KOLKOL-507624 format. One record per residue (C-alpha): residue number from 1; x negated, y negated, z; residue in three letters. Coordinates in pm, 1 decimal. Example, Ala and Ser with C-alpha at 12.3 -4.5 7.8 and 13.67 -1.06 7.14 Angstrom:
% residues 2
num:X:Y:Z:residuo
1:-1230.0:450.0:780.0:ALA $
2:-1367.0:106.0:714.0:SER $
This chain:
% residues 464
num:X:Y:Z:residuo
1:5.1:0.5:-5.9:UNK $
2:-183.7:-312.4:-115.5:UNK $
3:-90.9:-666.5:-50.7:UNK $
4:51.3:-734.8:-392.1:UNK $
5:393.2:-760.8:-243.9:UNK $
6:717.0:-916.0:-352.9:UNK $
7:652.5:-1278.2:-422.1:UNK $
8:733.4:-1541.5:-166.5:UNK $
9:796.6:-1344.4:148.8:UNK $
10:603.3:-1345.2:475.6:UNK $
11:619.5:-1076.3:747.0:UNK $
12:489.0:-1173.5:1092.8:UNK $
13:410.0:-886.2:1330.8:UNK $
14:360.3:-994.5:1684.3:UNK $
15:325.3:-806.7:2022.4:UNK $
16:578.5:-1020.2:2206.7:UNK $
17:873.6:-1254.3:2148.8:UNK $
18:712.6:-1591.4:2223.2:UNK $
19:424.8:-1499.7:2001.6:UNK $
20:650.7:-1403.0:1711.7:UNK $
21:837.9:-1733.4:1733.5:UNK $
22:534.9:-1956.0:1774.4:UNK $
23:379.6:-1815.4:1456.8:UNK $
24:715.9:-1806.2:1266.3:UNK $
25:791.7:-2158.9:1334.6:UNK $
26:477.7:-2271.1:1147.8:UNK $
27:634.1:-2149.7:835.3:UNK $
28:982.4:-2281.1:930.8:UNK $
29:829.6:-2632.3:949.7:UNK $
30:762.1:-2617.3:574.5:UNK $
31:1138.2:-2573.1:514.6:UNK $
32:1144.7:-2197.4:478.2:UNK $
33:1441.4:-1979.7:605.3:UNK $
34:1292.7:-1808.8:898.7:UNK $
35:1441.0:-1537.6:1124.7:UNK $
36:1297.8:-1329.4:1416.0:UNK $
37:1430.7:-970.4:1436.2:UNK $
38:1468.2:-857.8:1810.9:UNK $
39:1553.0:-505.0:1740.9:UNK $
40:1319.5:-382.4:1466.0:UNK $
41:1338.6:-23.7:1576.2:UNK $
42:1698.5:-6.0:1461.4:UNK $
43:1642.3:-207.0:1139.7:UNK $
44:1826.1:-2.9:877.5:UNK $
45:2080.7:-227.9:714.6:UNK $
46:1957.5:-589.5:692.1:UNK $
47:2211.6:-860.6:758.2:UNK $
48:2278.1:-1145.4:514.3:UNK $
49:2082.0:-1360.4:755.7:UNK $
50:1768.9:-1140.4:716.1:UNK $
51:1819.5:-1079.5:348.5:UNK $
52:1820.5:-1464.7:277.0:UNK $
53:1507.0:-1520.6:485.2:UNK $
54:1176.6:-1611.0:330.4:UNK $
55:1002.7:-1530.4:663.6:UNK $
56:1066.7:-1248.9:895.8:UNK $
57:904.4:-1213.5:1238.8:UNK $
58:914.4:-898.1:1453.9:UNK $
59:785.8:-810.2:1794.9:UNK $
60:662.0:-464.4:1878.0:UNK $
61:677.7:-545.8:2254.6:UNK $
62:340.7:-373.9:2279.3:UNK $
63:110.1:-621.5:2455.4:UNK $
64:134.4:-467.8:2802.6:UNK $
65:169.6:-91.4:2719.7:UNK $
66:-71.3:197.3:2665.0:UNK $
67:-304.3:149.6:2362.2:UNK $
68:-190.4:474.9:2183.3:UNK $
69:161.8:386.0:2227.1:UNK $
70:106.9:35.7:2103.5:UNK $
71:-67.1:171.3:1795.2:UNK $
72:226.9:397.0:1715.3:UNK $
73:473.2:110.0:1783.8:UNK $
74:298.5:-116.7:1525.3:UNK $
75:285.1:160.1:1263.8:UNK $
76:644.3:260.6:1322.7:UNK $
77:794.6:-86.2:1324.6:UNK $
78:597.9:-215.1:1024.2:UNK $
79:681.8:87.2:806.4:UNK $
80:1045.4:58.6:892.4:UNK $
81:1076.1:-316.3:842.6:UNK $
82:846.8:-345.8:535.7:UNK $
83:1057.8:-94.0:341.4:UNK $
84:1358.6:-323.0:364.7:UNK $
85:1164.4:-661.0:368.8:UNK $
86:866.1:-620.4:134.9:UNK $
87:644.1:-926.7:181.2:UNK $
88:354.9:-1073.8:-19.4:UNK $
89:186.8:-1195.4:300.4:UNK $
90:158.8:-994.0:620.2:UNK $
91:39.5:-1187.5:922.3:UNK $
92:-63.6:-1008.6:1252.2:UNK $
93:3.4:-1241.8:1528.5:UNK $
94:-234.1:-1208.7:1820.9:UNK $
95:-249.1:-1377.4:2162.6:UNK $
96:-466.8:-1688.6:2163.2:UNK $
97:-622.1:-1576.3:2490.2:UNK $
98:-705.2:-1221.5:2357.7:UNK $
99:-464.9:-1041.3:2579.1:UNK $
100:-304.5:-718.8:2462.6:UNK $
101:-397.3:-418.3:2237.4:UNK $
102:-550.8:-625.0:1957.9:UNK $
103:-783.5:-384.4:1795.0:UNK $
104:-568.4:-75.3:1794.1:UNK $
105:-278.4:-262.7:1660.7:UNK $
106:-486.8:-409.3:1375.2:UNK $
107:-602.7:-58.6:1297.3:UNK $
108:-242.3:63.4:1284.9:UNK $
109:-148.8:-219.1:1051.9:UNK $
110:-443.3:-155.6:831.3:UNK $
111:-347.8:214.1:811.1:UNK $
112:13.6:124.6:719.9:UNK $
113:-115.7:-112.5:449.9:UNK $
114:-340.0:177.0:324.8:UNK $
115:-640.1:-64.5:349.4:UNK $
116:-994.0:66.1:334.4:UNK $
117:-1303.0:-39.3:529.6:UNK $
118:-1382.4:-297.8:266.8:UNK $
119:-1050.0:-488.7:303.0:UNK $
120:-1117.9:-812.5:474.4:UNK $
121:-954.6:-905.3:803.2:UNK $
122:-957.2:-1276.8:863.3:UNK $
123:-949.9:-1327.1:1229.0:UNK $
124:-926.4:-1638.4:1451.0:UNK $
125:-738.9:-1675.7:1783.4:UNK $
126:-798.7:-2049.1:1771.7:UNK $
127:-501.5:-2277.2:1830.1:UNK $
128:-658.3:-2628.4:1862.0:UNK $
129:-331.0:-2819.0:1892.7:UNK $
130:-261.7:-2620.1:2213.5:UNK $
131:-611.4:-2645.8:2351.7:UNK $
132:-749.0:-2304.6:2228.1:UNK $
133:-1073.2:-2332.6:2023.9:UNK $
134:-1339.8:-2090.2:1915.8:UNK $
135:-1694.1:-2206.6:1927.9:UNK $
136:-2000.2:-1977.6:1869.2:UNK $
137:-1762.7:-1685.9:1869.3:UNK $
138:-1630.3:-1761.8:2216.9:UNK $
139:-1276.1:-1865.7:2312.7:UNK $
140:-1227.3:-2186.5:2509.7:UNK $
141:-912.1:-2308.8:2667.4:UNK $
142:-907.9:-2677.5:2713.6:UNK $
143:-1285.6:-2655.1:2705.5:UNK $
144:-1310.7:-2378.6:2976.0:UNK $
145:-1441.9:-2041.7:2881.8:UNK $
146:-1161.2:-1793.0:2853.8:UNK $
147:-1285.5:-1557.8:3127.2:UNK $
148:-1259.7:-1840.3:3373.6:UNK $
149:-887.0:-1921.1:3306.8:UNK $
150:-563.4:-1770.0:3424.0:UNK $
151:-561.6:-1537.8:3122.8:UNK $
152:-839.3:-1327.0:3288.9:UNK $
153:-616.4:-1284.1:3593.9:UNK $
154:-312.0:-1157.0:3413.0:UNK $
155:-175.0:-867.2:3608.9:UNK $
156:-63.8:-660.0:3303.0:UNK $
157:-305.0:-745.1:3023.2:UNK $
158:-598.0:-957.0:3138.1:UNK $
159:-842.5:-1107.1:2899.1:UNK $
160:-1174.3:-917.4:2947.3:UNK $
161:-1422.3:-1149.6:2783.3:UNK $
162:-1459.9:-1499.2:2628.1:UNK $
163:-1637.3:-1344.3:2333.7:UNK $
164:-1406.9:-1256.7:2053.0:UNK $
165:-1617.4:-975.4:1909.9:UNK $
166:-1591.0:-796.5:2255.2:UNK $
167:-1240.4:-684.7:2181.2:UNK $
168:-1360.3:-465.1:1894.8:UNK $
169:-1499.5:-128.0:1985.9:UNK $
170:-1416.6:101.9:1693.1:UNK $
171:-1461.0:-178.4:1447.3:UNK $
172:-1764.4:-323.7:1624.1:UNK $
173:-1998.7:-271.1:1325.1:UNK $
174:-1761.6:-433.1:1084.5:UNK $
175:-1747.3:-768.9:1275.2:UNK $
176:-1921.6:-1084.0:1135.8:UNK $
177:-1886.6:-1449.0:1244.2:UNK $
178:-1843.9:-1766.0:1057.4:UNK $
179:-1987.1:-2036.4:1290.7:UNK $
180:-1900.9:-2402.9:1309.6:UNK $
181:-2239.6:-2478.3:1147.5:UNK $
182:-2100.0:-2309.1:831.6:UNK $
183:-1761.1:-2481.7:856.4:UNK $
184:-1898.4:-2830.5:891.3:UNK $
185:-2073.4:-2797.8:548.2:UNK $
186:-1747.2:-2753.8:357.2:UNK $
187:-1561.9:-2515.4:149.7:UNK $
188:-1841.1:-2382.3:-70.6:UNK $
189:-2049.7:-2312.9:237.2:UNK $
190:-1760.9:-2108.6:387.8:UNK $
191:-1713.5:-1910.3:57.1:UNK $
192:-2080.5:-1829.8:45.9:UNK $
193:-2074.4:-1695.9:401.0:UNK $
194:-1761.6:-1476.4:346.9:UNK $
195:-1932.5:-1330.0:39.9:UNK $
196:-2252.2:-1267.7:223.1:UNK $
197:-2075.3:-1107.5:524.8:UNK $
198:-1857.6:-881.4:302.9:UNK $
199:-2158.9:-775.1:99.8:UNK $
200:-2327.2:-666.1:422.7:UNK $
201:-2021.5:-454.0:530.0:UNK $
202:-1887.6:-720.6:773.1:UNK $
203:-1523.1:-704.4:665.8:UNK $
204:-1370.9:-829.0:1002.9:UNK $
205:-1455.3:-1187.6:976.9:UNK $
206:-1418.2:-1391.6:1303.7:UNK $
207:-1421.3:-1765.1:1250.4:UNK $
208:-1492.6:-2057.5:1475.0:UNK $
209:-1239.8:-2336.2:1475.1:UNK $
210:-1254.5:-2661.7:1684.1:UNK $
211:-967.2:-2838.5:1489.5:UNK $
212:-664.0:-2751.3:1289.9:UNK $
213:-853.6:-2869.2:981.1:UNK $
214:-1124.1:-2596.5:1044.3:UNK $
215:-847.9:-2331.0:1018.5:UNK $
216:-713.1:-2489.0:706.5:UNK $
217:-1063.9:-2486.3:547.9:UNK $
218:-1108.3:-2120.7:633.6:UNK $
219:-774.7:-2024.9:476.3:UNK $
220:-834.6:-2229.9:164.0:UNK $
221:-1183.2:-2082.7:126.1:UNK $
222:-1044.5:-1732.6:145.0:UNK $
223:-768.0:-1789.0:-97.8:UNK $
224:-1000.7:-1956.1:-345.4:UNK $
225:-1202.4:-1633.3:-356.0:UNK $
226:-892.5:-1448.3:-472.0:UNK $
227:-897.4:-1215.6:-162.9:UNK $
228:-596.2:-1027.4:-27.6:UNK $
229:-686.7:-998.2:329.8:UNK $
230:-516.7:-894.9:648.9:UNK $
231:-455.3:-1217.7:832.8:UNK $
232:-483.5:-1201.9:1211.8:UNK $
233:-464.9:-1496.9:1457.2:UNK $
234:-258.0:-1713.5:1673.9:UNK $
235:-5.1:-1987.8:1568.5:UNK $
236:-297.5:-2207.5:1462.2:UNK $
237:-400.0:-1972.4:1179.0:UNK $
238:-27.6:-1925.6:1095.6:UNK $
239:-1.0:-2299.6:1049.0:UNK $
240:-299.0:-2311.9:819.4:UNK $
241:-165.1:-2020.6:614.5:UNK $
242:176.8:-2179.5:583.8:UNK $
243:14.0:-2489.0:433.7:UNK $
244:-166.7:-2296.3:164.9:UNK $
245:57.5:-2002.4:50.1:UNK $
246:181.4:-2081.9:-299.4:UNK $
247:523.3:-2250.9:-310.0:UNK $
248:533.3:-2322.1:63.2:UNK $
249:419.8:-2674.3:78.5:UNK $
250:694.3:-2839.0:-125.3:UNK $
251:1020.0:-2700.2:9.1:UNK $
252:1313.2:-2845.4:-160.1:UNK $
253:1610.5:-2988.0:21.2:UNK $
254:1815.3:-2676.4:-46.8:UNK $
255:1588.7:-2487.1:196.2:UNK $
256:1664.2:-2722.5:479.5:UNK $
257:1931.3:-2627.9:728.1:UNK $
258:2268.3:-2790.3:712.2:UNK $
259:2245.2:-2865.0:1090.7:UNK $
260:1903.7:-3044.7:1052.4:UNK $
261:1905.1:-3398.3:1196.0:UNK $
262:1623.4:-3659.8:1150.9:UNK $
263:1368.7:-3625.5:1417.2:UNK $
264:1403.3:-3875.9:1701.3:UNK $
265:1090.0:-4041.1:1828.6:UNK $
266:966.0:-3926.7:2169.3:UNK $
267:737.7:-4082.0:2410.5:UNK $
268:396.6:-4058.6:2231.2:UNK $
269:415.8:-3681.5:2165.4:UNK $
270:461.5:-3469.0:1853.6:UNK $
271:775.5:-3523.8:1653.2:UNK $
272:1004.2:-3217.3:1643.5:UNK $
273:977.2:-3058.0:1304.8:UNK $
274:1281.7:-2979.0:1089.7:UNK $
275:1299.4:-2611.8:1032.5:UNK $
276:1545.3:-2396.7:843.8:UNK $
277:1856.4:-2191.9:881.8:UNK $
278:1955.9:-1907.9:654.1:UNK $
279:2246.2:-1981.6:425.9:UNK $
280:2578.7:-1846.9:546.7:UNK $
281:2457.0:-1901.5:906.7:UNK $
282:2612.4:-2113.3:1177.8:UNK $
283:2678.2:-2476.6:1101.9:UNK $
284:2658.5:-2773.3:1331.4:UNK $
285:2983.0:-2909.4:1475.1:UNK $
286:3013.6:-3269.4:1579.5:UNK $
287:3048.1:-3410.7:1938.2:UNK $
288:3013.6:-3125.4:2180.8:UNK $
289:3113.4:-3215.0:2535.8:UNK $
290:2835.9:-3264.0:2796.2:UNK $
291:2942.6:-2947.1:2984.8:UNK $
292:2888.3:-2740.5:2678.2:UNK $
293:2537.2:-2885.0:2623.3:UNK $
294:2402.1:-2779.8:2963.1:UNK $
295:2080.0:-2575.3:2936.1:UNK $
296:1985.8:-2277.6:3147.6:UNK $
297:1609.4:-2253.0:3199.2:UNK $
298:1468.0:-1904.5:3286.1:UNK $
299:1095.3:-1917.2:3369.4:UNK $
300:963.7:-1564.6:3428.6:UNK $
301:594.8:-1637.9:3349.2:UNK $
302:362.7:-1658.5:3647.0:UNK $
303:125.6:-1887.3:3469.3:UNK $
304:42.9:-2186.1:3687.8:UNK $
305:99.6:-2411.2:3381.7:UNK $
306:472.2:-2314.8:3385.1:UNK $
307:498.2:-2372.7:3756.6:UNK $
308:352.0:-2729.5:3707.1:UNK $
309:601.1:-2797.0:3425.5:UNK $
310:896.9:-2694.7:3646.0:UNK $
311:780.1:-2906.6:3931.6:UNK $
312:729.7:-3210.2:3702.7:UNK $
313:1083.5:-3177.6:3554.3:UNK $
314:1222.9:-3139.1:3902.7:UNK $
315:1047.6:-3445.5:4033.8:UNK $
316:1188.1:-3636.6:3727.8:UNK $
317:1534.3:-3518.9:3824.9:UNK $
318:1569.1:-3352.3:3481.2:UNK $
319:1703.6:-3025.9:3622.7:UNK $
320:1798.4:-2853.3:3943.9:UNK $
321:1570.9:-2554.0:4038.2:UNK $
322:1674.0:-2231.6:4202.9:UNK $
323:1396.7:-2004.0:4320.1:UNK $
324:1452.0:-1628.8:4292.0:UNK $
325:1505.9:-1460.4:4618.7:UNK $
326:1216.3:-1238.7:4740.4:UNK $
327:1428.4:-919.4:4697.1:UNK $
328:1508.3:-1034.0:4335.6:UNK $
329:1882.1:-997.6:4396.9:UNK $
330:2058.0:-1143.5:4089.9:UNK $
331:2395.6:-1153.8:4262.2:UNK $
332:2262.2:-1402.2:4529.4:UNK $
333:2126.1:-1627.6:4252.9:UNK $
334:2457.6:-1618.1:4051.8:UNK $
335:2649.2:-1706.7:4359.1:UNK $
336:2428.4:-2015.3:4422.6:UNK $
337:2468.5:-2115.0:4054.6:UNK $
338:2852.3:-2076.3:4071.6:UNK $
339:2862.9:-2288.5:4383.6:UNK $
340:2663.4:-2564.1:4209.2:UNK $
341:2855.5:-2562.3:3886.4:UNK $
342:3220.7:-2477.0:3997.2:UNK $
343:3459.2:-2728.1:3872.3:UNK $
344:3194.9:-2910.5:3677.7:UNK $
345:3087.8:-3091.0:3986.4:UNK $
346:2714.6:-3057.0:3922.2:UNK $
347:2619.6:-3186.8:3585.1:UNK $
348:2283.7:-3135.3:3415.8:UNK $
349:2047.0:-2852.9:3340.9:UNK $
350:1935.7:-2578.4:3578.5:UNK $
351:1610.5:-2385.4:3608.3:UNK $
352:1571.1:-2035.8:3775.3:UNK $
353:1214.7:-1949.8:3857.7:UNK $
354:1029.9:-1658.7:4011.1:UNK $
355:688.9:-1814.3:4094.1:UNK $
356:707.5:-1745.3:4469.4:UNK $
357:832.7:-1388.0:4465.1:UNK $
358:575.5:-1164.7:4637.3:UNK $
359:436.8:-866.1:4441.5:UNK $
360:600.0:-536.0:4545.9:UNK $
361:469.8:-217.0:4396.0:UNK $
362:247.5:-184.6:4092.1:UNK $
363:225.2:-463.6:3833.8:UNK $
364:423.8:-250.4:3588.2:UNK $
365:707.5:-189.9:3844.8:UNK $
366:713.8:-563.0:3943.8:UNK $
367:741.8:-668.7:3580.5:UNK $
368:1038.6:-434.7:3525.5:UNK $
369:1219.3:-575.4:3834.8:UNK $
370:1151.8:-943.3:3720.5:UNK $
371:1288.8:-869.1:3372.6:UNK $
372:1591.8:-693.8:3509.2:UNK $
373:1659.1:-989.0:3748.8:UNK $
374:1649.0:-1257.3:3483.9:UNK $
375:1853.3:-1043.4:3234.9:UNK $
376:2126.7:-996.4:3502.9:UNK $
377:2129.7:-1368.3:3586.5:UNK $
378:2149.5:-1470.7:3221.0:UNK $
379:2426.9:-1227.9:3145.3:UNK $
380:2658.4:-1344.5:3423.7:UNK $
381:2578.2:-1707.5:3399.4:UNK $
382:2611.5:-1739.8:3022.6:UNK $
383:2936.3:-1552.3:3028.2:UNK $
384:3057.3:-1815.3:3273.2:UNK $
385:3052.6:-2063.8:2972.9:UNK $
386:2907.9:-2358.7:3180.1:UNK $
387:2572.9:-2322.9:2998.3:UNK $
388:2540.6:-2305.1:2619.1:UNK $
389:2167.2:-2306.8:2548.7:UNK $
390:1858.2:-2140.1:2696.2:UNK $
391:1483.0:-2217.8:2742.4:UNK $
392:1298.6:-1897.8:2801.4:UNK $
393:936.0:-1885.7:2922.3:UNK $
394:743.6:-1563.6:2919.9:UNK $
395:773.6:-1322.0:2626.6:UNK $
396:870.7:-1011.3:2827.8:UNK $
397:1140.1:-1202.8:3023.5:UNK $
398:1268.1:-1374.4:2716.1:UNK $
399:1307.0:-1048.9:2518.2:UNK $
400:1484.1:-887.3:2817.5:UNK $
401:1732.4:-1173.3:2845.2:UNK $
402:1826.2:-1177.6:2481.5:UNK $
403:1853.4:-794.8:2469.2:UNK $
404:2099.2:-810.1:2757.4:UNK $
405:2302.3:-1074.8:2584.6:UNK $
406:2338.7:-848.1:2275.9:UNK $
407:2131.4:-1074.8:2047.2:UNK $
408:1947.6:-872.4:1787.8:UNK $
409:1819.3:-1164.0:1577.3:UNK $
410:1770.7:-1542.2:1589.4:UNK $
411:1681.7:-1820.9:1347.9:UNK $
412:1359.4:-1998.5:1405.7:UNK $
413:1419.0:-2361.0:1301.0:UNK $
414:1221.6:-2630.3:1464.0:UNK $
415:905.9:-2681.2:1665.6:UNK $
416:986.4:-2881.5:1977.4:UNK $
417:622.9:-2909.0:2091.0:UNK $
418:312.5:-2726.7:1964.1:UNK $
419:392.5:-2353.9:1971.1:UNK $
420:737.5:-2402.8:2152.6:UNK $
421:1002.5:-2293.2:1899.4:UNK $
422:1380.7:-2364.1:1871.8:UNK $
423:1638.8:-2136.5:1704.7:UNK $
424:1977.1:-1994.7:1744.0:UNK $
425:2127.3:-1657.7:1807.6:UNK $
426:2252.5:-1503.6:1482.2:UNK $
427:2490.4:-1239.8:1619.5:UNK $
428:2703.3:-1115.0:1894.4:UNK $
429:2910.3:-1286.3:2158.6:UNK $
430:2651.0:-1563.5:2186.6:UNK $
431:2605.1:-1642.2:1815.6:UNK $
432:2509.0:-2003.4:1760.8:UNK $
433:2347.4:-2042.9:2119.1:UNK $
434:2042.0:-2268.5:2107.1:UNK $
435:1730.8:-2091.2:2227.1:UNK $
436:1383.0:-2231.7:2298.7:UNK $
437:1097.7:-1985.7:2357.1:UNK $
438:772.1:-2087.2:2517.5:UNK $
439:456.2:-1898.1:2614.2:UNK $
440:377.9:-1941.0:2983.7:UNK $
441:48.7:-2125.7:2923.1:UNK $
442:166.7:-2359.4:2645.1:UNK $
443:239.8:-2729.1:2693.8:UNK $
444:134.3:-3017.8:2920.0:UNK $
445:280.7:-3083.6:3263.0:UNK $
446:572.2:-3276.3:3113.4:UNK $
447:654.7:-3001.9:2855.0:UNK $
448:978.4:-2886.3:3022.9:UNK $
449:1097.2:-3240.3:3077.2:UNK $
450:1036.7:-3313.9:2706.2:UNK $
451:1205.0:-2987.2:2604.1:UNK $
452:1517.4:-3061.7:2801.7:UNK $
453:1532.3:-3420.8:2664.4:UNK $
454:1505.7:-3286.2:2314.3:UNK $
455:1766.9:-3022.6:2372.1:UNK $
456:2018.5:-3274.5:2492.8:UNK $
457:2025.9:-3438.3:2153.6:UNK $
458:1900.1:-3167.0:1910.7:UNK $
459:2002.4:-2839.8:2055.0:UNK $
460:2372.9:-2877.2:1999.5:UNK $
461:2609.2:-2586.6:2023.2:UNK $
462:2711.2:-2436.3:1686.9:UNK $
463:2987.0:-2193.9:1615.1:UNK $
464:2958.1:-1899.4:1374.3:UNK $
């Protein structure tokens, strides 16, 4: 299976929900119809929403599982989805902080593509607009070596090294590096280095990147050589690829969603980008009442970045905050929420967080309990009709919540802040619900405040 696929389609294969969306939204920003499939294992009869998409993202939910199981999950999901959604470009989304089963998943994807050892893998976890850079083959987060950040303390899938090449064991001898000293000399320099590396058997090409422009230079250099590589990287590389894939940079107005509104200026930060919505999907309706625009925030990530964002929004009176009980009893939380919202007496948004819940049992057991807690809270609260949109932080928790709500796919339409994606549920009881997904470590301290402000005017309820 070579990458001479059906023209104009992109398949993004990620290991968690937030990663699928933060990569997919880079293509949506160009005006392409983009959908994330939440149940790829049951993908047999694609809906009209998926059939009309130009970009399809899937998550194998394999970041925190056994490597052999992860490898089989990637192979199985890709084979099933690709059969019904043949794509010209396949992008393997990886975590920008090198967590997860990166090498074995790439090997599985390579096998599914029937690629040989000479097939280039263009690899960069850099995401400069979110503070992730690669310099000398080492990942830095806001200038700090990766191994000294919270990613190295992740209970389920910690980053083991700041060096990118260290994640490769079986492919160790195939890894070569493009350093910044090559990038700064321009495109011809990069092309020469790629040719040199490939001639010496270094087909896994890891590139430095200090800026978004470095990633764009890398992609343009690869494409100018006429190569058909396996692309592997974070949302930064996805952005660069979206700028250069033929036909993607000049989306016509017909590709834009009917519900797309002009971006409203915000205080000094990035402007939300107008994404896309597949034809035949939900349409915007005018003038929803304030009660129906209330947003439920569920932060299951333990990243201290997320905790700071909730605290900032709380101090700004942007939302009320409920902390999960130590025993993770969803009934107690739902009772508190019902008391606060009964009769519409308490207006505004509400955040439920689990930052202070003590660990009980193994990390895997604790993760299961946290996911079950947030899924139960979401199901009961959203059925109460007081909240009509969601902000989800933490890929595992987000996936558990949407699964409990019966949502099997969602559009990916707009980028609220770098790597923070907005879309809508495509199906089920909650079709049309606005959903923001955010990786735990993404965003500045004011990110949640800005998300809620954006949602109040952009994340309107739509009906299918």
